N, C-alpha and C positions, 0 to 999 in steps of 0.2 A: 695530886689531882689537878688537872687542868680544866677549870670551869668553862673556859672559852671553848675548848675542844668538846666537852660534854654538850654544851649548848648548840654548837655547830652540828654535831651528830644527831641531836634531837631534831634540829631544823631539817637536816637531810632526810630524816625518817619521814617527815611530812610528805615530801616529794615522792619518796619510794612507795609509801602506802597509797597515796593518791593515784599514782601511776598504776599500781596493781589493781585498784578498784575501778578505774575508768573503764567504761564499756561493759561492766558486769551487770547482767539483768538480775531482777529480784529472784527469779527461779534459780539462776546460777548461784546467787549469793546464799540461797537456802539449801542448796544441794549438799547432801552428806553421802560420801562414797560408801560408808558403812555406818551403822548406828553408833559405833564407838568413836568415830572421828568427828571433828568439829567442822561445821560449814564455814564458808567465808564470813557470813553474817555473825556467826558465833565468835569467830576470831576477832572481828571488828568490835563487837560488844565487850569482849574480854579486854581488848586494848583500851577501850573507853573507861571501863571500871578500874583497870590497873592504873591508868593515868590519874584518876581522881581519888581513888581509895587506897592506893598503894604508893606510887612513886612520890608525889609531893608530900603526902601525909607522913610517910616514914622518913623521908629525907629531912623534913622539917624537925621531926623528933630527934633524929640523929644530930643535926646541926645545933639545935637550940635547947633540947631537953633530953640529952643522951641517957639519963637515968630512968626516964619514963618507959613504961612497957609499950610495946607496939600493939595497936589494935589488931584483933584477929581478922584474917581474910580467908575466904574459901573459894578461890577462883574456879576450881573444877566443879564444885557443887552449884555455883552461881549459874552455870550454863543452863541447867535444867530448872533450878529454883526461880530464876529470873526470866525464864522462857526466852532466851536470847533469839532463838530461830524464828520467833513470831514477830519480832520487832521490825520497825520500818527501816529498811536499808539506808535510804537517803538521809533520814533523820539521824540515824546512828553515825553515818559518815560525818555529817555536820557537827554532831555532838562531840565526836572524837577530835575533830579539828579544833573546835573551841577549847576543849580541855588541854590539848597539846599546846595551844597558844597561851593558855593560862600558865602552864608549866614553864614555858619559855620566858614569859613576862616575869614570873615569880623568880626564876633563876637569875635573870638579869637584875632584879631588884634587891637581891641579897647583898647586905653590906658586911664585908669582911668575914665571910663564912670560914669556919675552921674545917677545912677539908681533910684534916688529919684525924678527926673524930672517928671513933670506932664503937661498935656495939655488937652484941651477940643477939641475933634474932631468936625469938622464942621457938 
């Protein structure tokens, strides 16, 4: 595992997501082509929740407490349970950027992580 490469790819993701969201109106962000698909806003909220409730949390368990169980997540259900499509688009954009920065800072601050750790997700 190349931690530097992981960090660079996460940094590049910021630019890609930001470029994709630039110029999107609130109406466009909430638009759903079909009831079964996710809107841009729902995808953004998903990225935000995954950043803070999945990525860092589970990677921390893997690196520092590999025997601990992973907390359950329910991303598909969260879309409706958390009413993603009614959230404020600009606020969620800022929230996701802040969480991604926290992830990058956290990754850079890891001291001698054992990238060879493995675990089986429940």
